[in-house]
N, C-alpha and C positions, 0 to 999 in steps of 0.2 A: 504493500500500500504506500509506495513512495517513501519508504523509511519510517513509517508510523506504526508498523506491526505486521503480523501475518494473520491472514483470514482464511479459514477453511470454508469453502462454499459447497453445500450439498442439498439434497432434497429434504424438504419438510412438508409432508403431505403432497399436494399437487403444485407446490411452489418450490422456490429455492430460498435458502437462508444462508447467511454468512456469520460465522462465529470467530471472534478474535481468539487466537491461540496463545496460551501462556508459553513464552519461549523456553522456560526452564523445564516444563513438564509435558508440553504438547496437549494439555487439557483444554477443553473448550471453555471459553470465557463468555463475555458479553455478546449478545446478538447485535450485529451492526447492519446486516442486510435482512430485512424482514418481509416475508410473504411476497417475494418477487415472482410475479406471474408472467408467462410469455405473452408478448404481443405479436411476435413473429420469431423466426429462427435465430435472430441476432439481437433481439431487444426485449427486455423485461422491465416491468414497472412494479413498484411496491413502496416500501418505506426504508429510509436510511436513518440509523441512529448516529448522532454526532456525539462522540465522547467528549469533545471540547466544550460544547454548549450544554450537553445533557438533554437535548431536545430531539424529537423524531420528525423527519421531513419527508415529503413526497420524494421518491427517488427513482432513478433509472440505472440499468446496466446495459451496456452495448458491447458486443464482441467486435473488437477492432482488428484483431489478428488471432491466430491460434493460441498465442501466449499473452495477449493483452486485452483487458477489459477497461472500458471507460465507465466510471462510477460517478454519478452526479446526484446532488441533493438540491431541492428547490424550496425557496421560501417566498413569502408574500404572494400567496395564490399562484405559485409556479411562475411568478414574474422574474425572480432572480434565481438563477441556477449556477452552481459551481461544482467542480469535481476534479478528479485526477485519474490517471491511468494506473491500473494495478497489473503487475506482471506475474505470470506463473513462475513458481519456483522451479528452477532447472533440476534440482536434486531433492525431491521430497524426503529422501532418506536422511537428509541432514537435520530434519526435525525430530528424529527418533531420540528419545531420552531414556535415561535409566529406569524410569517408572513404567515404560511401555514393555509389553511382553514380546518375546522373540519365538519364532517357530522352532529354531534349533537351540539346543542347550549351549550355554556359554561356558567357556573354560576359565 
């Protein structure tokens, strides 16, 4: 999220949700993308929680490339929108922590 943290995006019912990951444990934290529903193959709408303000806003996510999402939040009746690009982590294994379980025994 442009240096502000790591978010795991996954299904929540018929929508997508995004949870902030705790960098030391990989545990799910706050939900920042809420009930994002598809409008087409590359665009979802729902709500975005701002950790900075503590408020929830109308939001969108758009696929810009296979590894980039554009996430925007809108205020003032969707009049003012701002956002940033989120990049896919190249090596998800780098998020594995000592609290997660492994398929193979460790020596």
